[in-house]
SETOR-533501 format. One record per residue (C-alpha): residue in one letter; x, y, z. Coordinates in steps of 0.5 Angstrom, whole numbers, padded with zeros to 4 digits, always signed. Layout:
# SETOR-533501
aXYZ...
END
This chain:
# SETOR-533501
m-0005-0016-0024n-0001-0009-0020r-0002-0008-0013t-0005-0002-0014f-0011-0004-0019v-0012-0009-0013k-0013-0005-0008k-0018+0000-0011m-0022-0007-0013t-0022-0009-0007i-0026-0003-0003l-0030-0003-0010l-0032-0010-0009l-0033-0009-0002t-0038-0003-0004l-0042-0007-0010l-0043-0013-0004v-0047-0007+0000l-0050-0005-0005s-0053-0011-0008a-0056-0013-0001c+0013+0033+0022n+0014+0029+0028g+0010+0034+0023t+0015+0039+0021t+0012+0042+0015n+0014+0041+0008n+0014+0047+0004i+0015+0043-0002a+0017+0048-0008q+0011+0047-0014q+0016+0045-0018t+0018+0038-0023v+0024+0036-0024i+0027+0033-0031p+0029+0025-0030t+0037+0025-0029n+0038+0023-0036t+0042+0016-0033s+0042+0010-0037i+0039+0004-0035l+0044-0002-0032s+0043-0010-0034p+0043-0013-0028t+0050-0016-0026a+0049-0023-0024a+0044-0029-0027p+0038-0031-0022q+0040-0034-0017p+0037-0037-0010v+0038-0032-0005f+0041-0024-0006p+0049-0023-0004a+0050-0019+0003f+0048-0012+0002s+0047-0008+0008d+0044-0001+0005w+0036-0001+0002r+0035-0003-0005a+0029-0002-0009a+0025-0009-0010y+0022-0011-0017m+0020-0016-0022a+0023-0018-0029s+0020-0022-0035n+0023-0028-0032q+0019-0028-0026s+0026-0026-0021v+0026-0021-0016h+0031-0016-0017a+0035-0010-0012v+0037-0004-0016t+0040+0001-0011l+0037+0008-0010d+0043+0012-0014g+0041+0007-0020k+0048+0004-0021s+0047-0002-0019d+0042-0008-0021i+0043-0015-0018s+0038-0021-0020g+0036-0025-0014p+0031-0032-0013i+0025-0033-0019l+0018-0033-0016k+0015-0040-0015q+0009-0042-0018y+0009-0036-0021t+0003-0034-0026n-0001-0027-0029q-0005-0027-0023v+0001-0026-0018y+0001-0020-0014p+0004-0018-0008v-0001-0015-0002n+0000-0008+0000d+0006-0008+0005e+0010-0014+0002i+0016-0013+0004s+0018-0015+0012p+0021-0009+0016d+0028-0012+0016g+0027-0012+0009h+0028-0019+0009t+0022-0023+0006f+0016-0022+0001a+0010-0024+0001y+0005-0025-0005t-0001-0029-0007s-0002-0034-0014l-0005-0040-0015g-0010-0039-0010n-0004-0040-0004f-0002-0035+0000n+0006-0035-0001i+0012-0032+0003i+0019-0032+0001n+0026-0031+0006l+0030-0027+0001q+0036-0028+0005t+0035-0035+0006g+0031-0037+0000i+0027-0041+0005d+0019-0041+0003a+0012-0043+0006n+0005-0043+0002f-0002-0043+0006t-0007-0045+0002d-0016-0045+0001q-0016-0050+0006n-0016-0045+0012p-0019-0039+0010p-0018-0033+0009f-0011-0035+0007g-0013-0038+0000d-0016-0032-0002v-0012-0026+0000y-0013-0019-0002t-0010-0016+0004a-0004-0017+0008f+0001-0013+0013w+0007-0014+0017s+0006-0012+0025q+0011-0006+0027n+0016-0011+0029g+0016-0015+0024q+0014-0021+0028y+0007-0023+0026m+0003-0022+0019a-0005-0020+0019v-0009-0022+0012g-0016-0021+0010d-0021-0024+0005n-0025-0019+0005g-0030-0024+0007p-0032-0026+0014d-0024-0027+0016v-0018-0024+0018g-0012-0029+0019i-0006-0028+0024i+0001-0032+0021t+0006-0032+0027m+0013-0031+0023t+0018-0034+0028n+0014-0042+0026y+0010-0040+0020t+0004-0043+0023d-0003-0039+0023f-0010-0038+0026t-0016-0034+0025l-0019-0029+0029p-0025-0030+0032l-0029-0024+0029h-0037-0023+0030l-0040-0020+0024a-0047-0021+0021s-0048-0026+0015d-0048-0021+0010q-0042-0017+0012q-0035-0016+0010i-0029-0014+0013v-0023-0010+0011l-0017-0010+0014i-0013-0003+0014g-0006-0005+0017w-0004-0006+0025i-0005+0000+0030d+0000-0004+0035a+0003-0011+0036s-0003-0013+0039h-0008-0009+0035v-0011-0009+0027a-0015-0004+0025a-0021-0005+0019f-0027-0003+0017i-0034-0005+0016y-0040-0003+0012v-0046-0003+0017g-0054-0001+0015s-0057-0001+0009e-0056+0002+0002t-0059+0008+0004n-0058+0009+0011g-0051+0006+0013q-0045+0008+0015y-0037+0005+0015d-0035+0002+0022f-0028+0004+0023e-0025-0002+0029s-0020-0004+0033i-0019-0011+0033s-0015-0015+0039v-0010-0020+0037p-0011-0026+0038d-0018-0026+0042g-0021-0021+0037r-0025-0017+0041q-0028-0011+0037k-0028-0004+0038v-0031+0001+0034i-0025+0008+0034a-0030+0012+0028s-0036+0012+0024l-0037+0016+0018s-0044+0016+0015h-0045+0014+0008t-0050+0020+0006i-0044+0024+0007w-0039+0020+0005n-0042+0018-0001g-0040+0014-0007n-0034+0009-0006l-0028+0009-0001s-0021+0009-0003y-0018+0004+0000p-0016+0007+0007t-0009+0007+0009i-0006+0007+0016s+0000+0011+0018p+0007+0007+0020d+0006+0009+0027g-0001+0006+0027s-0004+0013+0030q-0007+0015+0024i-0012+0013+0018l-0012+0017+0012v-0019+0016+0008s-0022+0019+0001n-0028+0017-0003e-0029+0016-0011p-0035+0017-0014f-0039+0011-0016r-0043+0010-0022n-0048+0016-0022y-0050+0017-0015p-0049+0024-0013f-0042+0025-0011t-0038+0030-0006p-0030+0029-0005h-0027+0029+0002v-0021+0027+0005a-0020+0026+0012v-0015+0023+0018i-0018+0019+0024n-0014+0018+0030t-0014+0011+0032e-0014+0013+0039t-0018+0018+0041g-0023+0016+0034q-0023+0024+0032v-0024+0025+0025r-0020+0031+0022n-0023+0034+0015f-0018+0037+0010p-0023+0042+0005n-0016+0045+0003i-0013+0039+0000v-0020+0037-0003r-0020+0043-0007q-0012+0043-0009t-0012+0035-0011g-0020+0033-0012g-0019+0027-0007d-0020+0021-0010f-0014+0018-0008t-0010+0012-0012t-0004+0011-0008v-0002+0013-0001a+0005+0013+0002w+0006+0015+0009r+0013+0019+0010p+0016+0015+0016g+0017+0019+0022y+0014+0024+0020p+0006+0024+0021n+0004+0030+0017s+0008+0028+0011v+0004+0024+0006a+0005+0023-0002i-0001+0021-0006s-0003+0020-0013n-0010+0022-0016e-0010+0020-0023f-0017+0017-0023n-0018+0024-0023s-0021+0027-0029s-0019+0034-0027n-0012+0037-0029n-0009+0037-0023s-0008+0029-0024g-0001+0027-0022a+0004+0026-0015w+0002+0030-0009m+0005+0032-0002l+0000+0033+0003n+0001+0037+0009l-0003+0035+0014a-0001+0040+0019t-0003+0045+0015d-0008+0042+0011s-0005+0044+0004a-0002+0039-0002a+0004+0041-0007f+0004+0039-0014l+0010+0034-0015v+0010+0031-0022k+0005+0028-0027d+0004+0022-0030w+0007+0018-0024s+0004+0015-0018p+0008+0015-0011t+0009+0008-0008a+0013+0008-0002w+0018+0012+0003s+0025+0009+0004p+0026+0007+0011d+0030+0013+0012s+0025+0018+0010k+0029+0021+0005t+0027+0017-0002l+0020+0016-0005i+0019+0011-0010l+0014+0013-0016s+0012+0008-0021e+0009+0009-0028a+0003+0006-0031i+0001+0002-0025l-0007+0005-0025d-0008+0002-0032e-0009-0005-0033w-0010-0004-0040i-0002-0002-0040s+0003-0007-0043p+0009-0008-0039p+0015-0007-0038f+0014-0001-0034s+0018+0004-0030i+0020+0006-0023e+0024+0012-0020a+0027+0015-0014m+0025+0022-0012t+0030+0025-0007f+0029+0031-0002d+0034+0034+0002s+0032+0037+0009h+0028+0042+0007m+0024+0038+0002r+0027+0041-0004i+0027+0036-0009t+0035+0034-0010s+0034+0028-0016q+0030+0025-0020i+0033+0018-0022i+0030+0012-0027l+0032+0006-0023s+0029+0001-0029k+0024+0001-0035s+0024-0006-0034a+0019-0007-0028y+0013-0013-0029g+0007-0014-0026f+0008-0010-0019p+0011-0006-0022f+0014-0004-0015i+0015-0009-0009g+0019-0005-0004f+0025-0004-0001i+0030-0010+0001k+0037-0011+0004t+0040-0018+0006s+0044-0016+0012s+0043-0011+0018
END
């Protein structure tokens, strides 16, 4: 199961349950599509090995057909094989921020277990359903300092793992018996963000909350009326610095629908709407990639959008504007140096069989596309895992 489909389905499942009960510089991107560089895709340079060799540059990680994790350089010139995932089945999938901030550790779920493997040392750990929510993880996020991971089951539980010793505990939340909480990510080292649907089907709201760690104190940041934000929320995503949450909605069944796109300030609760971005893109975001260090730059895709403008876009939140990048590719993540955007092919359609392709789109300081290189045509499952390196 691919991760974007999982993300979409988790929010959809929540709605079904409810209904049944740069430093802000401008990103003036030229309206252009660069033809992918015609490079030959390399075969892996080594057989799968328990750990990766030492390398200090950030590399794109994907999973191959033999369940081994691969690391490919962003210029596409080197592809090496690393460890084979344990407990692998077709139900293996990563969860949101699957690679730790230092690039060393990978988290995924399989067979009712939440698994963590250090790609540098080969040491792994797993957490089972004997201690909710770790047996049924849908969302998981590393804290910005990499010391903790927050996990959620889209039910009543949010768990915290201390990464130094792999101990865990569940936050003592106070929810109504029919409420489910959806984890969004970390605001700072001691607060996570989540949202809960409150009220009836016809007169309810989405409450976005800040939750203290470890005491579980809940504070409403902002509320979005279901009457206005009709349909179904496309999974909200938080900026790398935890200061903003980007929200869009999508149609649901035959319910009346008006597209919306907004950003919620996690400190003040201010909600900023983006009518021009809605007009240009149609909303209904399916993947979201915040550009590190540039709080107004976000790459998105709207592949489920039925209009002719579906594809990959770059949003400028400062000017409420969008620039089209390319069709048939979905942005998944920016490199930590903010120069390279990884896009995946066909991750939004669960009926398309692997292998999939991933590519690197690199920008200059003026946000002009300088290269577009296919990194692999042999990605399975995820298909892009994240950015890894094995030495500082």
